[in-house]
N, C-alpha and C positions, 0 to 999 in steps of 0.2 A: 606231229605235235613238236614242240619245241621244247627241249629240257631244260631246266632251272639250272644255273650255275652250281658246281659242286661247292659245299659250304667250307669255308676256311674254319680250321680248329681255332686259331689265335683270335681273341677279342679285337676289335678295333673300338678305341673310346675316343669319345669327344668330351673336354669339359671346359665349359663357360662360366667363367667367372663374373661375378657382379659386386663391386665395393658397397653396393647398399643392402644391407641386412633387414630382416622384417620384425617388428615387434609383434609381442603378444597381441595385440590390439589390430594388426595388419597393418600400421602405417610403416612406411620406409625410413631408415636410420642409417646415419653412417657411423656405425659401430667400429670404433679404431681396433677391435681385437678379434671381430667375428667377420666373415663375407659370406655372400650366399652363391651356391654353385648350382649349376644343372650337369649333369651327366648323362651322356647316350653312350651306350655300349652295346655294339653289334656282335651277337654271337650265334654260334650255329643251332640250328632247330633240328632235333632228332624226329623224324616224322614218324607217324604210327599208323598210317592210312595209305592204301594204294594211290589215292587219287590226290593226295595232299599234295599242294606245289610249294608250299612255304619253307624255304631252306634257312632262312634268317631271323633272329628276333632283335628288334630294337628296345631295350629295356632302359627306361629313362629313371634318373632319380634327381631330387631335389633336396638340399639340406644346408644348414649354416655349418662352418668350420672354422677353426681356431686359423687366423692368418698366420702365425709363426709357424705351425708345424703340420698343418692340413691332415690331422689324424684321421679324419674320417675319408678322406681319399685314400690315404695309406692303407687303411682297413678294406676299401672297396677293392682297390687293386690285389689284394690278397685272395679275395673272394673270386674276383672275375679272371684270374689266372687260367691258361696261359693267354697274355697280352702280346699283341704284336706291335701295334701302332697305337700311339695316343697323340690327339691334337689337342691345343689348349688355347684358349681364346679368351678375350674380355670384351664387355659390353661397352668398355669405354676403350678410345684409342689411345695407347701410350705416348703418341707422339701429338696428342691434342687436337687430332682432325676433328672433321665435322661430326664424326659418330660419337665423339665424347660428350660429356656432360658439362664441360667447361670446368674452370677451377684454375685454369693457367698452369703453369710450371710445376707448381708442387703437386697438382693432381695428377699430371702427366707421370712425374718421377715416381709417385705412390703407385700408380697403376704398373708401371714397368717393372716396379720392385715386386709387386704382388705376381706377377705372371712369371717373372724370373725365377723367385722362389717356389712357386707351384711348379715349374717345369723341373728345377733341381730336384723335388720330392720324387717326381716320376721318373726321373733318369737314374736316380739311384736305386729303384727297384729292379734290377736285373735278375732278381731270384724270380720274378714272375713271367719271364719270356717264353716264348714256345721253345726255345731250345733248352733252357731250364727245364722245361717238362719233358724234353726228349730225354734230357739226360739221367732224370730217375725213374723213368717209367719205360723206356723204350730203347732200341737200338738206333744209333745214330746213322741215318741215312745220308751223311755227308754234309750236312748243313753246317756252316761256319758259325761259330759261337760268337755273338755278338751282344751289343747294349739295345736296349729297349729303344725304339724309334720314337723320338718325340718332336713335334712339328709346331712351333707357335703360329698361330694363324693370324693374319690382318683381321684388324675389325671390321665386320659386315654391317652396315646399317641394319636397323631393327626391321624396318619395312621390308627391305630386299631379303633378310633372313627369313622372314616369317612368309613371304610370297614363295620363296625357292623350297622350303620346307613344305608348305601347301601342294605345290603343283609337283613335287617328286613324290611326295605319299599318294597321291591320288593315282599314280602310275604304279609304284612299287606295291601298293596295298591290292591291286587289282581292280581299281574302277569305283565308282560311287556306290554301286549295290553290291559290292564285294562284303562278306562276314567282317573282314579284318578292316574295311574302310568306315563300317557301320559303327564297329566297336570303338574306332578311333574318334570318330564323330561325337560319340555319346559319352566320352572319356571326361569328367567334369574338372579332373585335375588339370588335364592339358588346356582346357578352355580358360581355366582361371588364373593359370601361372604362365605368361607369355614368355618367361624366361627358357622353358622347354621346348618351346616352338622356335625360338630363336636359336638354341642349342642344336637341334634338328637341322636348321638351315645351314650353320657352320658345318655341320658333319657332312650333309649332301655336297656342298660347296667344295669340300677338301678332297672329295673321290670323283675324279672325270668320268668314271663308269656311268654315274648318274645322268650325265649330260646329255647323253645318246638316247636314254629311254628306249631301248630296244626291247624286243619280245622276250628275251632271256631273263629281263628283271622283272617284267609284268606279273604281280601278284605273287613275288617270292619274299617278302616281308610281312612281318606284322609288328604292331607297338604294343608293348604291355609296361605297365608300371613296376618299379622295383621299390624295394625298401629296404634301409640300412638293417632294419630290427627283424629280418625275415631269417637271418642266421645269427650265429655267434660271430661277434666280430673280432678278428685278431689282426692287429698290425704287426710291422716287422718286427718291431722290437719283441711284441710278445709272442710272435711265432718262432724267434730265435731263442728266446728265452726257454722254451718248453721243447725246443728241438723238433718243431713241426714237421721239417722236411729236410733232406740231407744238405749239410752246409756246402755253399760254392766256394770254391777257392778264392780267398781275397775277400770275402763277403763280410768278414769281421764277425761272424757267427761264433758263439762259444762251442768249441769243439770239445767232444768227449775223449778223455785220455783213453788210448787204447781201443778206441771203437772202429767199426769197420761199416760197410753199407748196411749190413743186416741188423745194426743196434745202435747205431748213432743217431738215429731219429726215429719218431713215430712211425713215420712212413716206412722205414726200414724194419722196425720190430712187427708191424702189423701186415706188412706186404707179403703174404705166402700164396699170392694169387695165380692161379694157373694160366690165365690169358692176359694179353696185353690189353684187352679193353678194362678188366678188372683191375689193373694197375694204375691206368688213368683214371677210373672212377673214385680207387680210393684216395688219389691226391685230389680230387675235387672235394670228396666227403670231407677230407682233412681240413680245407681250406674253407668250406662252408659246414660248420657242424651246427645240427639243428637246435631249434629253441621251441619247437612244438612238442609237447609232451606225450601226444598220441604217435605222432610219427617215431619218435624215439623208441616209444615201447613196442611199436611194431617192428623195429629191426632187433631189439633185445628179444623178444619173444622168437624171432626167427634163429637168432643166435643159440638162445638157449634150447630149442629143439634139436639143434643140429649139436650142440655140446652133449646133450643126455643120449643121443641116438649115435654111438660113436661108429658102429658098422655102417649104418646109413652115411653118416659124414663122409666116412673114407670112401665108400662106394661113389658117392657123389664127387669128391674130389679126382678120384683116380679114374673112375669108370665113365663118369658124366662131363666133368670139365677138362681132363687131362687131353683128350682127342681135340680139343680146341685150341691147344697150347700154340701151336704155329699158324694159327688162323685169325687174322687181324680183319674182323668183320669191318671196321669203320674204314680201313683202308680199301678193302673190297668194295665197298658202297660207292666210294669216290671213284675208284677206277670204273666201275659201271657207269656211273655217271659220264665220265669222261668218254666211255667208249659208246653211249648212247648218243651224246651230242655229235661225235667224230661221224657215227652212223647216219645221223639226219644230215650233216653238210654234205657226206659222200652221194648220199641219194639226191640231194637237192640240186648240188651243181656239178656232180661227178668227180669232185676232188678226190686227191689221194690222202685226204685227212685221215683214213681210218686207221692209217699206221699199221701195225702188225697185227695180221689176223689171229696169230698165234697167242698174243697176250690178252686179245679180246676172248678168246676161247677159254684161255687160262682161268680168265675171272669167272665165266661160266661154269667152268669146272668145280672151282671153289664152292661157287653157289649151289653146286649139286652135292659136293662133300659135305656142305652145313646141312642142307635139309635132308638128305638120304643118309649119311653116315653119321653127323654128331647130333642132330636131334632128337631122334628116336629112341637112342640109348639112354639120352641125359634125360628124357620125359619118363622113360621107364624107371628109372633110379630116383627121381624125385617123385614120381607118382607113389613108389613103394614107401618111400619115407614118409609121405603124408597120408599113405593109405588108413591108419588108424585113427585119423581126427575125429569119426563119429564116438568112438570109444572115451577119447580124452574130452570130449564134449560132456557126455554123461557124467564123467568124474568132475566137473568143473574146472577142467584146464583150457587154457586160451587156445584157441586155434582157429581155422577159418580164416578170414580178411583181417582178422587181429594180427595175423602173423605175414611177414611180408613173403615167407615161401609161397603161400597159396596164391598169391595175386601174380608172383613170377609164373608159378606152373600154369595158371590160365593163360597168362599172356603168351607163353612160349606154345601152349598147345593151339592157341589160335594161328600163331606164327607157322608152325608146322602146316597146318592145314593151307593156309595162302601160299606156301612154298610148293605145295604138292605140283601144280603146273609146272613150275620150273624144274623140277626133277625130270617130268617126261619132256620138256623141252631139249635140256642137255641130253638125255640118253638118246633122243631121237637125231639130234645133230652131231654131237663128238664122236669121234671113233676112240671109244675105251679101250680096244686093243692096242693102241699106242700111246695113251695118256697114262702117266702124267709125263713120259720121258718126250713125247711130242704131242703138239695140240692140232688136230686136222679134223675136218669134219668127215661125216660119214661118205665114203665113196660112192654108195649108191644112191646118192641125192643127186648126183648130177652124171650123165654119161662120159662127160669129158675127163671128169675126175677118176671114171673106172680105169681110162687110158692111163693116166699120170700112174695110178696106184700099181697096175700090171707092171710098168717100166721100173718102179721103184722095188718090188718084189725080185725081179729080173736081176736088179742092181744088187740085192742081198746075196742072190745065188753068187753072182760074180765076185763078191767081196769074201765069201767063204772061200772059193776055189783059189782064189791068189792069196788068202792067208795059209792054206794048206801048202801050196807051192813054195812059198817063202820059207816056211817051218822046215821044209825037205833041203831048201837051198842053204839053210843056215848049218843044218845038220852035215852037209857035205863040206862046208868050207871051214867048220870050226871043230866037227867031231859030234859024235851023239850025245856026249856028256858035257857040253858047252851051255846047256840052258834052253828052256823053250821060248820061242817066240810069240809074245802076246800082243792082240789086236786091241788098241785103246781107242774110246771114242771121246776125242779131245774137244772137237766142236769149236766154238767161238769164245769159250770160258777159259782157255789158257794163253790167250794172246797170240793165237796163230789162227791163220785163214782155213787150216786143213781141217777136214771133217775126222780123219782118222790118223793115227800113226801106229808102227810097231814099237813094242818096248822088248829090251832085253834087261832082265834083272840085275847083271852082272855089269856094272859100270866099266870094268877094266876091258870090254869088249870094243869100247869106242874106238881105239887105235885101228883094230882090226877091221872094223865096219867102214873106217874113213878111207882104207886102202882099196875096197870093193868098188867096181865100176857102176855107176848107175843109183848110188846109194846116197843119200843126204842126210846127215846127223843134224838134229834139231837141238835136242837139250840133254845136258847130262847132269841128272839128279840124283839125290839119294837112294830113290827106288828105281834106279836103273838109267839106262840111254834110251832115248826116244831117236827113232830114223823112219824113213820112207823111201819109197822109190816111185819112178814116174808113173808106173800103173796105178798105184794106191792114191796118188794126187789127182790123177785124172778120173779115178772112181769118185773122189770126194767133191771134187768140181761138177761131175755129173749129177750127183746127188742133190747139191746145193741149188743146180738149175732146176731140177725137177721138184724139190719143195718149193722153189719159188714161183715156179709154174702151176704148182698146187695151190699155193696162196692166193694167185692172182684168179685162179679159175673159181676159188670158193669164197672170194670176197663178197660177192652179190648176195650169198646166203647168209655169210657172217653178218652183213649190215643188217637184213631184216632179223637175224637172229638176236642182235645185241638192242635193237631197238624195242624188242619185247623184253629183254632181261634186264635192260635198266629201268622198267616201269616197277621193278620190285624192290628197287632202292628204299621206299619209305618202310617196307616189311623188314629189310634188314636192319635199319637205323633203330626199330623198336627191338628188333631181336637184339641187337648190341646193347643196348641199354638195360634190357631183362637179363641178359647173360652177365654182363657186369656188374649188376646189383648181387645176384645170386653167387658170383664168384668171392665178390668182397666178405658177403656174409659169411661164406664157407670158410674165408680166410681167418675172419674174427674167430669162428667158433675153434679153427685148428690153432690159433695162438692160445686161446683160453684154456682148450683141452690138453695140450702138450705142455703149459707151463710147469717148470719144477716145482714152484712154490706156490701154484695156484690162482686162478683169477675168479671174483665173483660177479654175480649181476648186482648192478648198482639199483637201489630203488631211488626212484626219481620223483621229486615234487615239483609244484610250480607254484609258487607265490611269495608274498613278502611278509607274512605274519610271523610274529615271535614264536621260536620254537623250530623253524624251518632253518635249513641252512646246508653245511656240508660236515658230513660225520664220517670219517674213515678209519677204520680200524685195520692195523698192521699194513700200513700202506708202504708200498716201495716205489722207486723209480722204474718205469717200464724200461728204459734204456740202460741205466746205470747196473741194474741187476744182472744183466747180461753179458756185462764186460768181463775179461777172463781175470781169472785170480780173484773174482769179487764174492765176498761173504756177507750179503746186504744185511743191514740191520733196519727190520722196519719200524714203522713209528705212526701212532694215532695224530689225526687231526680233527679237531672241532672247532669250527666257525657257526655259531648258531644266532640267528638274528635275537636281540634282545638280551643275550647274556655273555657272548663272547665271539663279536662279530670281527674284531682285530686282535690279532695274535701278534704280540712283539717276540723276536726270536733272538736270544743273545748267546754268546759263546765265542772261542777261539777260532782263528782263521783254520781251515782245513777240518773243521769240527763237525762238517755236515750240514750247515745252514742252509747254503745254497740249493743242495740237491733235496732237502727238505720241502723248501718252498716252492720250487720248481717242479717238484713231483705233484703236487696239489695242481697246477695248471696242467700238466700234462694228463692226470687223471680225469680231470673234468671235461677236458676236449674229448678223451676218448670216449668218454661215456654218452656224451652228446653227438659223435657220430654213430653211435650204436653198439660199440665193443662193449666187453666185460672189461672190469678194471683190476690192476694187481693189489687187492686188497682182500681181507679175509671177510670183511662186511662194507658194504658202502651206502650212505643216503646222501643224495646230493638234489639241492635245489636248483634248478636250472639256472645258468648264467647267460646273461646277454651279451657281455662285452668282457674279455680278458686284457687287462692292461698292466704293463710290468715297467718297471724301473730297475735295471740291473747293469751291472759292469760300469766301466770308465773307458771314457772315449772322447776326442774333441773332432773337431773339424777345420784345422787349420786354414785351409783353402778358403774357409767363410768368415775366417776371423772369430770362430767359436771356442773358448776355451774349455777344458774338461767340467769345470764347475758350471759354466752357463749351459754347456749341452745336458747336464744333469738337471739344473735348474727347467729349462725348457721341456724336458720330458715330464718332469713333476707338475709343471703349470698344464701341460696338455691333458695329463692323468686327471686333474681337480676339475678341468672344464667339460670332459666328456663323459665322467663316470657317474653312474646312477646307482642306485640301490641294488639293482640287479647285475651289478658290474662285480668283477673279481679283480683285486689288486695285487700284485706281487711286487714288493721292493726290496730290492739285496743292496742295503746300504744307500743313504740318503745324507746330505751334507758334510761328507768327508772331504770336500774339495778347498772348504775354507777355514778359517779359525774354529777352535772347538766350541766357543761359545756362540758363533753364529750358526755354525752348523748344529748345535743340539738345537739352537732356538726355531730355526727353520724347520728340522724333523719333529720337534713337540707341536709347534704350531699347526703342521700338516697333518699332523695324526689327529689332533684335536678337531680340526676342519671335517676330516673323513669320517669320524667317529660322530658328531653331532650335527654336521650338514649333510653329508651322503649317507652313511650308515650301511654302506656296503660290506661285504667279506673281504678282508683285507688280511694279509702277513707280510711283516715288516721285519726284515734282519737287519739288525744293527749292532755296532759297537758303541753306542751311546748307552751305558749302563744307567744313567740318570733318567732314560726315557722310560725304564720299567716302573718309575713311580707312578705312572698313569694309571697303573692298576688300580691304585687306593682311590682314584678320583673319578674314574669313569666305570661303570658298572658293567660295559661291554668290553672292555680291553683285559685280557689275560696275559700272562708270560710265560713264556716256554724257554728252556736253554738247552744246548748241546753239551753233551758232558765230556768232561776230561779229567785224568788224573795227573798230578804231577808228583814224582818222588822226590822232588828237591834236588836230585843230583843227576839221576842218568837220562833225564828227559821227560817227555810229554807222552802221554798214551791216550788216544782218542777212541772214544766208546762210541761215537755216532748213536747216541741214543738221545731223544729229545724227553727231557722231564719239565714238570710242572715249575713256575717261579723263574726268577732272574739267574742270571750266569753271576756264579760267586767270584770268578777270576778271570782277568783279561788273557791270561798266557801269551801275552807278546813276547815279554822276554825269554819265554821258554821257546817260543817258535823260532825267536831269533838263534838261541842256542842251536836250536837242532840244524840252522841253517850255516853253523860254524862261524858264527860271529866272533872275532876274538875276545878272549877271555875279560881282558881289560875293560872292554865297552861293556860287555854283560855286567859285570860287577858294578861299574859307574852308573848304568842304567838302573839296576836295583835300587841303587841309593837314592836317585832322582826321583824314581817313581814313589818311594815311600814319603818322600818329602811334599810331594805333590797331592797324593791321594786324599780326597775329602768328601767321597761320595757318602753321603748321610743313609741313603737307603739302607746299607748294611751296617752294622753296630761292629766296627772292628776293635779287637784288641791287639796289642801289641804282641808280636809273634817272636817266637825264636828264630835266630839266623837258619835259614835254610839249611846251608852248608854243615852246621854244626849239629843239627837235630832233624833229619830227614823224616825219620819214622814218627816222631812226635808231630812234625807239620802234616804228614800224610793223613793221620789219625784225626787231627784237629780239624782239617780242611773237610774229611768226612762227617764229623759230628757237625759241622757247621751247614753243611749239605743237607743232611738229615732236618735240623733245626728249620732252615727255610722252607723245606716241603710241607714241614708240619704248620708253620706259619701261613703258608699258600692255602692249606685246607681249612685251618682254624679261621682265616677271614672271610670265607664263605658260608660260615654258620650263622644262623640268625640269632646271635646271642642276645640281642634286645628282647627277643622273645621268649626265653627260655629260662625257665626256673632253675636252681641248683641242682637238683636231681638231675633234671635233662641234661644240663651240663656236665655232670660227671659221667653220665652215661655215655655221651657224644665225643668228650674230649680225653678221658682215660684211655680208651683203646688206641688213639691216635698217640698219645704220648707214647704208649707202649710198643706200637708199630715202629716209631722212629728212635726207641731206646732212650726217650727224655724224661721217663717216669722218675 
């Protein structure tokens, strides 16, 4: 049997760009703002059945995208990570060749510009590379960190691309009668959209391995449609704004002050996984939050059960998952595939490609460890935790298949049964008396191996005898109190060819040793001096020769053994997925249960009706609350369709606006990956796309100013958002004149409210913008609070209250920065001359330096009045008589001390 190649973890992506977009009527159009793209992504397929051959998925996407930002491509790369290589091509040749549609020089320049811009977007995504994935979830195996590999392909004629795709798919899908090929033939989307077929042709044309058409690739692929709407979309800006993953050096991501790897990202907060598979899966889940209500609730049910059963949860993590900590099942499956392929080659042509038989047997030993040592106790603990489901169902509690834990248990139980024969194979072949120090087969399987084993046993006796003689020799040379001579098994791991060396604990004995005949001093370390004599070195060489002979003799048996062992790879891949899912769910429960401030299960909804939305009570930023010396102030968030879908947040710098609005995005993402959230209560309507406009930055190398970058991001948000999006805006319009900036901010806000209607939080310093609340019923104001004593500085309260901010506090912040007093005085004078905001009715206040207490009291009275007005505007005054108004209004006046 020819084994399929081992799957690569990193995705290989091909993007085919077409200048022609498609209208709703199906007609082709040259839209100057959008382009149509087809994307084919090759990702590894984790197999679930013993006889499954497919190791790669070819997932295809088609969509329209903004030519300026390629926001959909950006979001798709986040989801597909880790990404190894990206090929970029266009249906039209940038050099105006025969594959192009004509149009002359202008069309060629446009095509070249589009391809260059798309390649730049992809190249900037170093955070989705395979090396980035290794950095946050795994140990580094020595790979050199590098940029994502982007290759611009020459344009292939449509006829050639289509034929190449057809011919190659016939082979890699397993022939005309295969299930995968029949599914491909029956895919109407593929038949109706030739752009996908052309993209497949470019993909196959870029990889030379497909040109050979060998047995190793036959039937190892399947083609399936993908959709951008199958998961919550997060582009790079949104992912960085909510601190989705640990920031890469130089990435420009907003870093959390004082943070560390355990609390500077959602990954760090939630990653209490016991296994490497769990950590990798957590990253995938964070990059691909769910949008299916039932799937989200299945995860929440599992987390809830683990949170409620603290004893069962701790047993699951400590007794069930902890033994798997050093066992990377994905890597084990990869090594078994490699060993099986080498065994096939060795059997077919007698080559020495098998490599080290010890490495092959080590893989079989780990397979035995998983099946016999890890899965039984895990199933026992998990079965005990799920054992009382019948009673729960009688009480109306959710259990069974509604909880992800039950499906994991059933899958692992099946896996353990299927691996039973692998346990018997390992126990019959491996010499467990020597494992894991040495990996050899049982000597009784071959008479010649018995002879070598006898020689190795005799060698052990000679070694013990030599050790005793050297100890006596050293006692005679240096005295009885000079320390014991130890025998160390150094092997090849210490940078030496010796098998053994002697060691004296006292390094000062090195000089005396060097004076003795026949003694070679090797190393002088903190733990002593290492040395040997000729006889010890000869024994070491003899052992190495015997072990080499043993491995040569056992090779035939190992070849047959690994051919069988490699057939269990699909079962291992299924086990890896199940264990990883269990590990992540247990990690979510651990985080929720041990949070000092408490997590809650969010109530999830899925709709667009008025009354649905996001209501968070006592919400906290999951990362910031874990920072050292932080006493986090929780706040409420209310975004509701039909009444408060857009919230304007005003207040001073450093007052907590950014933390407040970013915590919303972080909490929504946590809820949709299946985690509980840092709130006292939460009701969340499922979001399909998180869009963010935060920070200030430019792209000088591309001639883009800070303000232009800001406008490009805002334009992309307006073009890609729908009613089910969540928009987070942290300042907008500050990079130009006050009037232009305010005009843009106002127009964008009105467009979001009237044309899109999605949930939005907008932090701004344009206090004039807060007047929108009077004109739009779905706009509400909130502000972060601060108190100025007029003399000694500014006190931030980090509390978000209803209504607009009453003061800018910019000058007070400048005072905190030790600005010269003369400048502060002049700034106050100029500010009073320029202030003309009509939303707040101002009275001339006494000079703050002369009457600080009076100013403080007046500021508090004004704040109370504004909160009263905010609540008063919500009353249906036109429908109330005098008595109703008295009953409703008088308590409000008393509450704020205004009666």
